[in-house]
C-alpha positions in Angstrom: 0.0 -0.3 -0.2 1.3 3.5 -0.9 1.5 6.0 2.0 -1.1 7.2 3.8 -2.7 10.3 4.6 -4.4 10.6 7.6 -7.2 13.4 8.7 -8.4 14.1 12.0 -11.5 12.6 12.4 -14.4 12.5 14.8 -18.1 11.4 15.3 -20.7 13.3 13.6 -21.7 14.5 17.1 -18.1 15.5 18.0 -18.6 17.3 14.0 -21.8 19.4 14.9 -20.3 21.7 17.7 -16.5 21.7 15.6 -16.0 24.7 13.5 -12.2 23.5 11.9 -10.1 25.8 9.9 -10.6 27.1 6.8 -10.4 24.8 4.4 -9.7 21.9 6.5 -11.1 18.6 5.8 -12.1 16.2 8.6 -13.2 12.6 8.6 -16.9 11.9 10.0 -16.6 8.4 11.2 -20.7 8.3 11.6 -21.3 9.1 8.4 -17.9 7.6 7.1 -17.4 10.7 4.9 -15.7 13.9 4.4 -16.5 17.2 6.1 -14.8 20.7 4.7 -14.8 23.4 7.2 -14.5 27.2 6.3 -13.7 27.6 9.8 -16.7 29.8 11.0 -19.6 27.3 10.9 -19.9 24.7 13.2 -20.4 21.3 11.6 -18.8 22.2 8.6 -20.5 20.5 4.8 -20.3 16.7 4.6 -19.1 15.9 1.4 -21.6 13.1 -0.8 -21.2 9.2 -0.7 -21.4 6.5 -2.4 -23.8 4.4 -0.4 -26.8 7.1 1.2 -26.3 5.5 4.3 -24.5 8.4 6.2 -26.8 11.0 8.2 -25.2 14.4 6.3 -28.7 16.5 5.9 -28.1 17.6 2.5 -25.5 16.7 -0.2 -24.5 19.3 -3.1 -22.5 18.4 -6.6 -21.1 21.4 -8.5 -18.3 23.2 -9.6 -17.5 26.4 -9.0 -18.7 26.4 -5.8 -21.5 26.3 -7.1 -24.0 23.0 -6.4 -25.5 21.7 -9.7 -27.1 19.1 -8.2 -28.5 18.8 -4.8 -30.2 16.0 -2.3 -31.5 16.7 0.6 -32.1 14.6 3.7 -35.3 13.3 2.1 -33.7 12.4 -0.8 -34.9 14.6 -2.9 -33.0 15.8 -5.8 -32.7 19.1 -7.5 -30.6 20.3 -10.4 -30.3 24.0 -10.7 -32.2 24.7 -7.5 -33.3 23.2 -3.7 -35.9 20.2 -4.3 -39.5 20.6 -3.1 -40.5 17.3 -5.3 -38.6 14.0 -5.3 -37.0 15.2 -8.6 -37.3 18.8 -9.3 -35.4 21.1 -12.1 -35.4 24.2 -11.8 -33.4 27.4 -14.7 -33.3 31.0 -13.6 -32.3 32.8 -16.4 -33.5 34.2 -20.1 -32.6 31.5 -22.0 -35.2 29.4 -24.8 -33.1 26.7 -25.2 -34.7 23.3 -22.9 -34.0 23.0 -19.3 -33.9 18.3 -19.9 -33.4 16.7 -22.5 -33.9 12.8 -22.6 -32.0 11.1 -26.3 -31.3 7.7 -27.4 -28.2 8.5 -29.2 -29.0 4.7 -30.9 -31.9 3.3 -32.8 -34.3 2.4 -29.5 -36.9 5.1 -28.0 -36.1 7.8 -26.0 -38.7 7.3 -23.5 -39.5 8.3 -19.4 -41.5 5.5 -17.1 -43.7 7.2 -14.6 -45.5 4.4 -12.6 -46.6 3.5 -9.1 -46.5 -0.2 -7.7 -49.4 -1.1 -9.5 -49.3 1.0 -13.2 -46.6 2.4 -15.0 -46.7 5.2 -17.7 -44.5 5.8 -20.3 -44.2 9.2 -22.5 -41.1 9.3 -25.2 -40.8 9.5 -28.9 -41.1 6.4 -31.2 -38.2 5.8 -33.1 -39.6 2.7 -34.8 -42.9 5.2 -35.8 -41.6 8.2 -37.3 -39.9 9.5 -34.0 -43.6 10.4 -33.0 -44.0 11.4 -29.3 -46.3 9.0 -27.6 -47.6 8.2 -24.0 -49.4 4.7 -23.5 -49.1 2.6 -20.8 -46.3 -0.1 -19.5 -42.7 -0.5 -20.0 -42.1 0.3 -23.9 -44.1 3.1 -26.1 -45.3 -0.1 -28.2 -47.3 -1.5 -25.6 -50.5 0.5 -25.1 -50.6 4.0 -26.8 -53.0 6.5 -25.4 -51.3 9.8 -27.0 -49.7 10.3 -30.1 -48.4 13.8 -31.0 -46.8 13.7 -34.8 -43.7 15.7 -36.6 -46.7 17.8 -38.2 -48.6 18.8 -34.4 -51.2 16.0 -34.9 -52.9 14.9 -31.5 -54.1 10.9 -31.4 -55.8 9.9 -28.7 -56.0 6.0 -29.1 -54.8 6.7 -32.9 -51.2 6.0 -33.5 -51.7 7.7 -36.9 -53.6 11.3 -36.2 -54.5 12.8 -40.1 -55.7 16.4 -38.4 -55.3 18.2 -35.5 -56.8 15.9 -33.1 -58.0 12.4 -34.2 -59.4 10.0 -31.2 -60.1 6.6 -31.7 -62.0 4.3 -29.4 -60.8 2.3 -26.9 -60.6 -1.3 -28.6 -61.8 -0.6 -31.7 -65.1 0.9 -29.9 -66.9 4.4 -29.8 -64.6 7.4 -30.0 -66.0 9.7 -27.2 -65.0 13.2 -25.6 -66.6 14.3 -22.5 -66.2 18.3 -21.4 -68.2 18.9 -18.1 -68.5 21.4 -15.5 -68.2 20.7 -11.9 -71.6 22.3 -11.3 -72.9 22.5 -15.0 -73.4 21.3 -18.3 -71.7 18.1 -19.6 -70.7 18.5 -23.3 -70.2 15.0 -24.8 -68.8 14.1 -28.5 -68.9 10.4 -29.8 -68.5 8.6 -32.9 -70.3 5.0 -33.3 -70.5 2.7 -35.7 -73.5 4.1 -37.7 -73.9 7.6 -36.3 -72.3 10.6 -34.8 -73.2 11.9 -31.7 -73.3 15.6 -30.1 -74.6 17.0 -27.1 -75.4 16.5 -23.4 -75.4 14.0 -21.5 -77.0 16.2 -18.8 -80.4 17.8 -18.1 -78.9 21.1 -20.2 -79.8 23.1 -23.2 -77.2 22.1 -26.2 -76.4 25.4 -28.4 -74.2 26.2 -31.9 -72.4 29.4 -31.6 -71.5 31.5 -35.2 -69.8 35.3 -34.0 -70.7 34.6 -30.5 -74.6 34.7 -31.0 -76.6 31.3 -31.0 -77.4 29.7 -34.0 -78.7 26.2 -33.0 -80.8 25.8 -29.6 -81.5 22.1 -28.4 -83.5 22.1 -25.7 -84.0 19.5 -23.1 -87.0 17.6 -24.7 -85.0 17.4 -27.7 -87.0 20.5 -30.0 -84.6 22.0 -32.4 -84.5 26.1 -32.9 -83.2 27.7 -35.9 -82.7 31.6 -34.6 -84.5 30.8 -31.4 -83.4 30.2 -28.0 -87.0 28.8 -27.0 -88.4 26.6 -29.8 -91.6 25.4 -29.2 -91.5 22.4 -31.6 -89.6 19.7 -32.9 -88.3 22.7 -35.1 -88.8 26.2 -35.0 -86.9 28.1 -37.4 -87.0 32.2 -36.8 -85.1 35.2 -38.8 -84.2 37.9 -37.7 -86.1 40.9 -38.2 -85.9 42.3 -41.5 -85.4 38.6 -42.7 -88.3 37.2 -44.8 -86.8 34.2 -46.1 -86.2 31.8 -43.0 -84.6 28.6 -44.3 -83.9 27.1 -48.1 -84.1 23.5 -49.3 -81.7 23.3 -52.1 -80.9 20.9 -54.7 -78.7 20.8 -57.8 -81.2 18.5 -59.5 -84.5 19.5 -61.1 -86.4 19.1 -58.1 -85.7 19.4 -55.1 -88.1 18.0 -52.5 -89.1 18.3 -48.2 -89.8 14.6 -47.5 -92.6 13.9 -44.9 -93.0 10.7 -43.2 -94.9 8.9 -40.2 -94.0 5.6 -38.8 -95.9 3.8 -42.4 -95.1 6.3 -44.8 -93.2 4.9 -47.7 -90.1 6.1 -48.6 -90.3 9.2 -50.9 -94.1 9.1 -51.4 -94.9 12.4 -49.7 -92.9 15.6 -50.5 -93.1 19.1 -51.0 -90.7 20.2 -53.6 -89.7 22.9 -55.9 -89.4 22.7 -59.9 -88.1 26.0 -61.4 -90.2 28.8 -59.8 -93.1 26.0 -59.4 -94.4 24.2 -56.1 -95.3 20.4 -56.2 -97.1 18.6 -53.7 -96.8 14.8 -54.1 -98.5 12.2 -52.1 -98.4 8.4 -53.0 -95.5 8.6 -54.5 -96.8 10.6 -57.9 -97.1 14.8 -58.1 -100.8 15.8 -57.0 -101.1 19.5 -56.7 -98.6 21.6 -59.2 -98.8 25.7 -58.6 -96.9 27.1 -61.3 -95.3 30.4 -60.7 -98.4 32.4 -62.6 -100.5 31.6 -59.9 -102.6 28.6 -61.8 -103.1 26.0 -59.9 -103.1 21.7 -61.2 -104.5 18.7 -59.4 -103.8 15.8 -61.4 -101.7 18.1 -64.1 -98.5 19.7 -64.1 -99.7 21.8 -66.8 -102.9 24.5 -65.4 -104.0 26.8 -67.4 -106.4 28.7 -65.2 -106.5 29.1 -61.3 -107.3 26.3 -60.6 -106.9 23.1 -63.1 -108.7 19.7 -61.8 -108.0 16.3 -64.4 -109.6 13.3 -63.0 -107.7 10.2 -63.3 -111.0 8.5 -64.6 -114.0 9.2 -65.7 -116.6 8.5 -63.1 -117.2 10.2 -59.5 -114.8 8.9 -57.6 -112.6 12.3 -58.7 -113.8 16.0 -58.6 -113.3 18.4 -56.0 -115.2 18.1 -52.6 -115.8 20.1 -49.7 -116.7 17.5 -46.3 -117.8 18.6 -43.1 -116.9 17.9 -39.5 -118.6 14.1 -39.5 -117.3 13.7 -43.1 -119.6 12.9 -45.1 -119.5 15.3 -48.7 -121.4 18.3 -48.4 -120.2 19.5 -52.0 -118.8 18.1 -54.5 -117.5 18.7 -58.2 -116.9 16.0 -60.7 -116.7 15.0 -64.2 -118.1 11.6 -65.6 -118.0 10.0 -69.6 -116.1 11.3 -72.0 -116.1 14.1 -74.9 -119.7 15.8 -75.4 -121.6 13.1 -73.5 -119.6 13.8 -70.1 -121.3 15.5 -67.6 -120.5 18.0 -64.9 -121.7 17.6 -61.6 -122.1 19.7 -58.5 -123.1 17.4 -55.7 -124.8 17.9 -52.1 -124.5 15.4 -49.4 -124.4 12.4 -51.8 -127.2 13.7 -54.4 -126.5 15.1 -57.4 -127.8 19.2 -57.3 -126.3 21.0 -60.7 -125.4 19.2 -63.8 -123.9 20.6 -66.9 -123.7 18.3 -70.1 -123.2 19.5 -73.7 -122.9 23.1 -72.3 -126.6 22.7 -70.8 -127.2 23.3 -66.9 -129.4 21.0 -65.3 -130.7 21.7 -61.5 -132.3 18.4 -59.8 -131.7 16.6 -63.0 -128.7 14.7 -64.6 -130.4 15.5 -68.6 -130.9 18.8 -69.0 -132.6 19.4 -72.6 -132.1 23.5 -72.3 -129.4 26.0 -71.4 -131.2 25.9 -67.7 -133.2 23.2 -66.5 -134.8 23.5 -63.2 -136.9 20.2 -62.1 -137.8 20.0 -58.4 -141.1 18.3 -56.4 -144.6 19.9 -55.9 -145.2 22.6 -54.0 -140.9 23.5 -53.8 -139.5 26.9 -54.3 -137.1 25.9 -57.9 -135.7 29.2 -57.6 -135.5 31.1 -54.4 -133.4 35.3 -53.7 -133.4 36.5 -50.4 -132.0 39.6 -48.6 -131.5 38.0 -45.5 -132.6 40.8 -43.7 -133.8 39.3 -40.2 -135.9 42.9 -39.7 -138.0 42.4 -42.7 -136.8 39.7 -45.2 -137.1 40.3 -49.0 -137.0 37.8 -51.5 -138.0 36.1 -54.4 -139.1 32.6 -55.5 -139.9 30.3 -58.6 -142.2 27.2 -57.1 -143.2 24.7 -59.5 -146.7 23.5 -58.5 -148.8 20.5 -60.3 -151.8 22.2 -60.6 -151.0 25.6 -61.3 -148.0 25.4 -63.2 -144.5 27.6 -62.3 -145.3 29.9 -59.6 -142.7 33.1 -59.7 -142.7 34.8 -55.9 -141.5 38.1 -54.3 -142.2 40.0 -51.4 -141.1 40.6 -47.5 -142.5 41.1 -44.5 -145.6 38.9 -45.2 -146.3 40.9 -48.2 -145.5 40.4 -51.9 -146.2 39.0 -54.7 -146.8 36.2 -57.5 -146.6 35.6 -61.4 -148.2 31.8 -62.3 -147.5 30.8 -65.6 -150.1 28.5 -66.0 -149.1 25.1 -67.9 -150.7 23.6 -70.9 -151.5 20.7 -69.0 -153.6 22.7 -66.4 -157.0 20.9 -65.7 -158.6 24.9 -65.6 -157.2 27.9 -66.9 -154.6 26.2 -69.3 -151.8 28.7 -71.2 -152.8 31.7 -68.6 -150.4 34.0 -67.0 -151.3 35.7 -63.8 -150.4 38.5 -61.4 -151.3 38.5 -57.9 -150.4 40.6 -54.6 -150.8 40.2 -51.1 -150.7 42.4 -48.2 -151.5 39.3 -45.9 -150.7 35.5 -46.0 -153.3 34.9 -49.3 -152.7 36.1 -52.8 -155.2 38.5 -54.7 -155.2 38.4 -58.8 -154.6 41.9 -59.9 -153.9 41.0 -63.8 -153.7 38.2 -66.1 -152.9 37.6 -70.2 -155.1 34.8 -71.5 -154.6 32.1 -74.2 -155.1 35.2 -76.9 -152.8 37.2 -75.4 -155.6 39.4 -73.8 -154.1 41.5 -71.2 -156.9 41.7 -68.4 -156.5 44.1 -65.2 -158.9 43.5 -62.1 -161.0 41.2 -64.0 -160.9 37.6 -65.2 -163.0 38.1 -68.3 -162.4 39.1 -71.5 -164.3 41.4 -73.9 -167.1 39.1 -75.8 -165.7 40.2 -79.0 -162.5 39.0 -78.8 -160.8 41.8 -80.2 -160.0 44.0 -77.4 -156.1 43.6 -76.5 -156.6 45.3 -72.7 -159.4 45.6 -70.5 -159.4 47.4 -67.1 -161.9 46.5 -64.6 -162.5 48.0 -61.4 -164.9 47.4 -58.2 -164.9 50.8 -57.4 -166.6 53.8 -59.1 -164.0 54.9 -60.8 -161.4 52.9 -62.9 -158.8 54.9 -64.3 -154.9 54.3 -66.5 -152.6 56.8 -65.7 -149.6 57.4 -67.8 -147.4 59.8 -65.7 -144.3 61.7 -67.4 -142.1 64.6 -66.2 -143.0 68.0 -65.4 -141.0 69.2 -68.8 -141.4 65.8 -70.4 -145.0 64.6 -72.3 -147.2 61.2 -72.2 -148.4 59.1 -75.1 -150.5 57.0 -76.5 -149.7 55.7 -80.0 -151.9 54.2 -82.3 -149.0 52.9 -85.8 -149.6 49.6 -88.2 -145.9 49.7 -88.8 -142.9 49.4 -87.2 -140.9 52.2 -89.5 -138.9 54.7 -87.1 -140.6 57.7 -89.4 -143.2 59.7 -88.2 -145.6 58.0 -90.8 -144.8 54.7 -90.0 -144.4 55.6 -85.7 -147.3 57.9 -85.7 -150.8 57.1 -87.5 -152.4 58.3 -84.4 -151.1 59.8 -81.1 -153.2 61.3 -78.1 -150.3 63.3 -76.1 -150.6 65.1 -72.9 -147.6 67.9 -72.7 -146.3 68.7 -69.2 -144.4 71.4 -70.0 -147.3 73.9 -71.6 -150.4 71.7 -69.9 -152.3 70.7 -72.9 -154.2 67.6 -74.7 -153.4 67.1 -78.8 -154.6 64.0 -81.1 -152.8 63.9 -83.9 -152.5 62.1 -86.5 -150.8 60.9 -90.3 -147.4 61.5 -89.1 -147.3 63.1 -85.9 -149.9 66.2 -87.0 -151.8 68.0 -84.4 -155.2 67.8 -85.3 -157.2 68.7 -82.1 -156.0 70.4 -78.7 -157.1 70.8 -75.5 -156.0 72.9 -73.2 -155.5 73.1 -69.5 -158.5 75.6 -69.0 -160.9 73.6 -71.2 -160.4 74.9 -74.3 -160.3 72.8 -77.2 -159.0 74.1 -80.8 -158.4 72.4 -84.1 -154.9 72.5 -85.0 -153.6 74.2 -82.1 -154.5 77.6 -84.1 -155.3 79.4 -80.4 -154.6 83.5 -81.2 -154.3 86.6 -78.6 -158.0 87.2 -79.8 -159.2 84.0 -79.1 -157.2 82.4 -75.7 -160.4 82.7 -73.6 -162.6 80.8 -76.4 -163.5 77.2 -75.0 -163.6 75.8 -78.6 -162.1 77.3 -81.4 -161.6 75.4 -85.0 -159.2 76.8 -87.8 -160.7 75.7 -91.4 -157.8 77.5 -93.5 -158.5 78.2 -96.7 -161.1 75.2 -96.9 -164.3 73.9 -95.1 -163.3 71.4 -92.6 -166.3 71.7 -90.2 -169.3 69.5 -91.3 -171.7 67.4 -89.4 -173.7 64.8 -90.9 -177.0 63.7 -89.7 -178.1 59.9 -90.8 -181.7 61.0 -91.4 -183.8 63.5 -93.4 -186.1 64.3 -91.0 -186.1 67.0 -88.6 -183.2 66.5 -86.1 -180.9 68.3 -84.1 -177.5 68.4 -84.8 -175.9 70.9 -82.5 -177.7 71.8 -79.2 -177.0 75.4 -76.8 -177.6 75.3 -73.1 -176.9 76.6 -69.8 -177.4 76.3 -66.3 -181.4 77.7 -67.2 -181.8 74.7 -69.7 -181.8 74.4 -73.7 -181.5 78.2 -75.2 -180.6 77.3 -79.1 -180.0 74.5 -81.6 -179.5 73.6 -85.2 -181.6 71.7 -86.6 -181.4 70.2 -90.2 -184.4 68.4 -92.5 -184.2 67.1 -95.4 -183.5 70.1 -97.7 -182.8 73.1 -95.1 -180.8 74.1 -91.9 -183.0 75.9 -89.2 -181.1 77.6 -86.3 -182.7 77.9 -83.1 -181.2 81.0 -81.4 -183.4 81.0 -78.4 -186.6 79.2 -76.7 -189.8 80.2 -77.7 -192.1 77.8 -76.5 -194.7 79.2 -74.2 -194.2 76.6 -71.8 -190.5 78.1 -71.5 -191.6 81.9 -70.7 -193.6 83.8 -68.0 -194.1 87.6 -67.1 -195.9 88.7 -70.1 -196.7 92.3 -71.0 -197.3 94.1 -74.5 -194.1 96.0 -76.2 -196.0 98.9 -77.4 -192.2 100.7 -78.0 -191.9 102.9 -81.7 -189.2 100.5 -83.1 -189.6 102.0 -86.7 -188.0 105.3 -85.7 -185.1 103.6 -84.4 -183.8 102.5 -87.8 -184.4 106.3 -89.0 -180.8 107.4 -87.2 -178.9 104.3 -88.8 -175.4 105.3 -90.0 -174.7 102.3 -92.5 -170.4 102.5 -93.1 -168.2 100.8 -95.6 -164.6 100.1 -93.8 -161.6 97.3 -93.5 -161.3 95.3 -90.7 -158.1 96.1 -88.6 -156.3 92.6 -89.9 -157.2 93.8 -93.8 -154.4 95.4 -95.7 -155.3 99.2 -96.8 -156.9 98.8 -100.4 -158.9 95.8 -99.4 -162.2 95.7 -100.5 -164.3 97.0 -97.9 -167.3 95.7 -96.1 -170.7 96.7 -95.8 -172.0 96.9 -92.5 -172.9 99.2 -89.1 -170.7 100.1 -85.7 -171.6 98.4 -82.8 -171.1 101.0 -80.3 -173.5 103.4 -83.1 -176.4 100.9 -82.8 -175.8 98.8 -79.3 -178.0 101.8 -77.8 -181.2 101.7 -79.9 -180.6 97.2 -80.7 -179.0 96.7 -77.4 -180.0 92.0 -78.3 -178.5 92.9 -81.6 -175.2 94.0 -80.4 -173.7 91.7 -77.6 -170.1 91.5 -75.7 -168.9 89.2 -73.1 -168.1 90.3 -69.9 -164.4 90.3 -70.2 -162.5 93.9 -69.3 -161.4 93.6 -73.1 -164.4 92.2 -74.6 -165.3 93.1 -78.4 -169.1 93.9 -79.9 -170.1 91.1 -81.9 -173.4 91.3 -84.6 -176.3 88.6 -83.4 -178.5 88.6 -86.0 -181.8 86.9 -84.1 -181.0 89.9 -82.0 -182.1 92.1 -84.7 -184.8 90.0 -86.3 -187.1 91.0 -83.3 -186.7 94.8 -83.8 -187.0 93.8 -87.7 -190.5 92.3 -87.1 -191.6 94.7 -84.9 -190.7 97.3 -87.5 -192.7 95.4 -90.1 -195.7 95.1 -88.0 -195.4 99.2 -87.9 -195.3 99.5 -91.1 -198.3 97.0 -91.8 -200.3 99.6 -89.9 -198.7 102.3 -92.2 -200.0 100.8 -95.4 -202.8 99.4 -93.8 -203.9 102.9 -92.6 -202.5 105.0 -95.7 -205.0 102.5 -98.3 -207.8 103.3 -96.0 -207.3 106.7 -96.3 
């Protein structure tokens, strides 16, 4: 053995109170280790020993006076730090390099194992699998791999070949799952199963998807889905934001886009709603049943509707058409077609009975075989047509009723009052082919007018004239029977007689009776609306309407013009009064004809007409002595016309008042009355006769 270096030594207890000299080395015989002293600190600093059996409080290994590794008395190891864990590595600088490095320079794996008495975790780089970083279970990375990170940063859990940022595979080929939860709240669950993927909540909480920090989709705890709403009311509730009309879009790149609706028995693709271009389609029974075109036309049974609603039946029977049902699912109203071509019938049905049938452009109500443009068939005493205002306060109605005896009755009225037109059929037992017009003020009708079988109109009577040629008969049980023609205050009322349909006056007005409301007169016209006789408002009668300022007060005036147009004809040659004159006192004159002459009877002469007689002894002959005969023209004549011989009434009326008379009007004129002059002439002749007899006697 070489030379020995012996140092002072002592037990650990002795060292605890020994300071020694600076840089003095002693031997701790208890711990069997060297102790270095600094000349000030009692106990010194024990040096590390190969065996941990010494009892030093800590061991430090370092260089340059600084410990790099520290092992304390509880076997905690610190690198760059006094350890507070079993293994503690710490650096206090601004370096960006790694603090620790575990490397296998060979072909094996660089791994780190962490475990306890029963379980080991291994973490490291798998050199055999593209140097992927892995976390597994057991002693080697290849045993059971839990997590993998490849060189692209892809993370795989139970997946050693992740292809995305995070790739998770279920354990043992089972479901892949992620569960994110809050200690006191919702649990977010993601799962991949063999047939589908699952995303949701395992707790009694809603599931929401957000975009731009705004909830876009919500699934509540009863599995109702809301898009645009966090409180869905139905299995799917879609709500658009304010100002947005379109809530959702279903789009296909094919010719049609369909939305399928199914229950637990619906055949696949049997019931769908779809779009074809700008057209809407409804599909049932795997066929398109309704087609709503972009122009608003709706087709049922056709994809080419040409009207607002076009229905095409699949068969010519009553199984097609349009039906409206009531609450008991009985057909309250149906429209359908049977037959084909001109023999086809379009029927409107009410509660299983055909009500209206249209065949070959003929309409039948109550019949399937219409023969006219409109054929209405009903039962006896049944209203075939009924129109009503529906006014509860006084219902106004009109109805057409069939009657086996009366024929067809057309009734109208309201509040218990109305009228009836009865069209008696030709097969009626009594009064066939008669049209009656009746009214009522209560519940029974009273006939007011009828048109009989010969076309005569009877008003107020059921009996026509005995001659059969009077087309209008008006009768009344009242004392007065009248026909009224009413016109405006500036119009006129007319009765026209004609034998032509021509629009000319000659054809339209062979005869006419007219009342002019503006001027208040009645005229009788003939031969092309030429007035022949007029009666004015005061009762004055004129021929040709020729009143003038000199005769407006006359009751009767005829203008004969240039020819005599006034003639009275007697049908016998014996004596007969043609014109009689009378007043309230009785007959005062007449014009009488006999076989060869005319007599003018100007005053009553019968003694039975007179009383209070006395003799007339006035000397009349002298009255003629002072008369003043004149020649003159009338005012209306032109100067130079031949003058008329006569007298002036004002010169004669004093002597012969009965021969010169005038009316009582203020502007009345005198006229000569020859019959009044006759009595004077007869008296004068008597006086002359007496003078003649006296002269002859002398």
